[in-house]
Structures are given as C-alpha cells and as structure tokens.
N, C-alpha and C positions, 0 to 999 in steps of 0.2 A: 565690360566694354563690348560693344557689337563690332564686329568686323565684317564690312560689306564687301562681298567678292564681285566688284563690278570691273571688268576688264574692258577697257577700250582700245587695246592694242591689236585686238583681232585674234589672240591666243586663246583657244578654248581650254579652260581649265577642267571641264568636266563634259561628259557627253551631253549633247543638246537634244532636247526632245523634239519630236516631230509635231507636237501639239502646241498651240498658242492660245492663250486667253486673251480676249480683246475686252477691256473694261471702258465702256462707253460713258463719257462724262459723268463720272461719280464725284460730283462736286456739290459743296454745301447748297448752292443756289437751286439745284435740282433735287438733291437727295434729303434735305431737311426741311421741315415745316416752317423754319424761319427763313428759308431762302427766297430769293427773288421770283423764281418760277418753280416752285415745289411740285414735282410730278405726283399726282395722286388721282387720276382718272375720275375726278369729281366725287370721290368718296367722301362722306361726311365727317367733319372733325370728330376726333376721339382723343381721349387722353393716352391711349395705347398707341403704339407705333401703327401707322397706316401708310397707305400709298408706298412711296419709294422707300420711306423709312422701314417699312416691314420687309422689304426685300434685301436690305443691307447685310443682315446676318448671313445669308446665302451667298452674297458677293464676296464678304470677307472669308467665308469658308472656302470658296473656290480659290480666291486668292492664296490663302494659306496652303491649300492642297497644291497649287501650282508651284509655290517655292519649295515646299517639301519634295516634290517629285520632278523639280528642274524643268517644269514647263516654261515656255517662254511667256513673258507677260508684255502685252501691248495695250494700247488704249488711246483714248482722245480727251481733249478738253477744249470747252469754249474759252476764248480769250479776246474779249471785246473791247473795242475802242469806240469813241463817241461817233465816229463817221461811219460805222458798219451799216450796211444797207438794210440788214434785217431788223434793226431796231426802230420802234415806233417813232422815235425822236427824228428819224429821217423820213422823207417822202417815200411811201410804198413799203416801209417796214411794218411788220406784224407782230413783234415781240417787244414787251417792255425791257428796260435795261435789265441785263443780268450777266453774271460771269465777267464783270468789268475789270479791266486790267488793274492788278495791284490791290484788289479787294479780297476779303476772306472768302466770300462766295465763289471766287474762281480758282480756289485751290483744290487740289485732289485730297480726299479725306485721309487722315493720318493712318488709319487702319491699312491703307494701301502702300504704306512705306514710301511716300513721294521722294524720299532722299535717295532711292534707287533710280529715279525717273531721269531719262534724257528726253528733251523735248525737241521735236522736229517742228520748226516753226512754219507758218504760212506767210507771215511778215514780222519784221523785227520790232514795230511799234506804231504808234498813232501817226498817221499822215505819211507813212513810209511805203515803199513799194513791195512787191511780192518778193518772197525769199525762196530762192530755188538753190538746193543743195547740190553738190557735185556727186558724182557716182562714188568717188572715193570717200566722200564724207559719209554718205548714207551706208555704204558697205562697212565702214568702221563701227557704225553703231549696230548694225544688223548682226555682225559677228561678235559683238560684246556680250556681256552678261547683264546689261542694264535693262530697265522696263522702257520700252520705246513708246513715247506718247506724242501723238499728233495734235498740235494746236490748230485751231480753226476760228474763222471769224463769221461762220455760217453753221447752221445745224448740219450740213452735209460735209463729211470729213474729205470727200473727193474735191471739194474746193481748195484744199491744201495741195499745191502743184507737185509735192513731194510723195504723196500718199501712194501713187500707182507705181512709181519706181521702187520706193521701200517695199512695197508688197512684192513686187517681183523678185527683188533681191532676197527677201525672206523665203520665198518658194525655192529659189535657186540654193539657198543655205539649208534646205531640208524640211521647212515647214509643210505638212500634209493635212493638218486639220486646224480650224481656227474656231473657237467658242466664244460667242458673244454674249455679254451680260451688260447691265447698266441702264442708262436712261436717255431717251424715252422711246419705247417701242415704235411709235407712230412718226417719229421724227429722226433723231440721231441714229438710233439702232438701225431703222429700215434703210436709212441712206447708206450706212457703213456696210451692211449685209448686202445690198443691191450692188454697190460699186464693186464690193469683192467678187461677187458672182459674175459680173460683167467682165471683170478682168480675168477671172478664171477661165470663162468660155472664150474670150479672145485669145488666150495663150493656149487653149485646150490643155489645161493644167490639170493635175491630180490633186484636187483640194476638197476636203470636207468641210462644209460650213454648217455649224450648229448654233441654235439660239437657246439659251437656257431660259425657259419660260417662267420659273419661279424666282428668277434674278433679274427681271426686267419690270417696268411699269409704264403704263400708256398715259397719255395727256387726254385723249378722247375729246379734243377740241380741234377743228379743222382749221385749214389756213384763213378762213373768212371770220374765224372766231365763233363759229356755230358749235354747240355742244353736239358731240355724235358719239353715243355709247358704243357704236361698232367700229370706230375709227382705228382702234388699237388691233382689234381682230382682223380688220381689213389689211392692216400692215402686215400682220403675221401671214395672212394668206398670200401676200405678195411675195414675201420672203420665201415661203414654201414652194410657190410656183417658180421662183428663180432657183430652186435646188437645195435650200436650206433645210436642215433636219432639226426638229423640235425635241429637246431633252430637258430634264430636270437637274437640280442640284445633286440629288441623290445619284443620278446616273453618272455625273462628272466625278463625285467623290468616291464612287465604285469602279471607276475606270470603264464604264460601259458606253462606248461610243457605237452607233449602229454601222 
C-alpha cells in the first residue's frame, strides 16, 4: 500500500527544499505522438521515441529526484473548453482542439503521480467566469506537501489570475530556485519562464530560474503557422536574456545549480 504524505493543513512534516521543479504541460496531447498537438520540432516520424517522447525519461528522472530529495513540485496543464479564444474553432484562434476538458489528452502523465496534484484553476468550467482564490486558500496549498498545478485556458500560465499571488507565496515560503521542464519551449515554457522572471524583478526577489534544456521540446512553428526552425532557439535566447540559466538533466540529478 502506498501512503501519500500530502498535508493540506499547513503543518510541515519535513524540511522543505528551497528548490522547486516546474513541470510544464506534460500531458498526452503534447507529450505523445498520438496526442492532438504532439510537440516534435518538425522532426521526421520514426518508430523510436522522438520529439517530446524522447524527453520524457529525463522529465521522469527529474520528477523522481525531486520526490527523493523533497524538492517542491509545481507545474501547469492546459484545460480547454470549446469557447476558449486560442482554439481555431473560434475566430482568431490559432491552435487545433487540444487538452479538451474531460479527455485523456488533458491528463497529467501517470509517471508524474497526478494523484498528488492539487489544481489551481483559472475557471471552474465551460461558460463560467474567472476563478480567483483567496490568500488563505493559496497559502494552504503552498504550505502543503502537494504538487501544485496551475490550470490554464491559454498557453500562457500568467493568464491564470492566481499564478502571480501563488508564486509570491512560494517565494515567501522559502523557494529560491525554480527549474523548468516540459512542453513547449517556444510557447508554454517561454511564457512561464518570462512571467516568473518579470515578477522576480518586480519584487526584487532572490530567485534562480533554470531551464533544463534536455527535458524540453520546441514546436518550431510560429503564431502564423509558419515553420521556423529557429523559433525554439529564439525562445531560449529570450529566456536567457530575462535571467534564466540553462542546465541539463545531469546537472539536476547531480545537484549542480550554477
């Protein structure tokens, strides 16, 4: 029997790490070739793991390392409803239906132990308004041992109105480093990293921001639908310009942060 040590009463059962892992949208629709928006940087099909699939062993290794060493685990998931503006089905949208509410493609992969997840919603359901949590609610989650996952209806996690306040509470609770992995480099990863860097600078906070380069994958298609083989590299350059440091899975597993 597996006993999960998830404490939502704010009582710390063990020393909490100053480092957090942020798992960006590791969902079947992005991570698997059968997914609606499989992320593979336009690499040719092969029977072997490629694209996002090839990065999954590193993501899982980092996740397991985080659990073993009591690192905090954060992350995000797309949770889409038919009315969401970024979907092609709606005027002005640019993405095909993906991570639709209630579908298999919207789930976190089982290797990330989603039974430990606590979801911070952006809205409660289709045709419903924005969901704003109280300071007390967010603090309760931040002080728990749960995996804190931000839901979003856009590729940008900062569209979740609770992201900024939860991040502030995490910093106040001792987080000094956040390591980003997951999908996709040039969309969801970049948005999460740049928003985190923006708030770090706004608060003049001590926060190291890291991107694990062999645990991410880019789309390499721009917002107009044009293939751009440098789109992912440009995104990484933007993240570095904002103060992010590039590391590898090996660095993480060996505890080597710059």
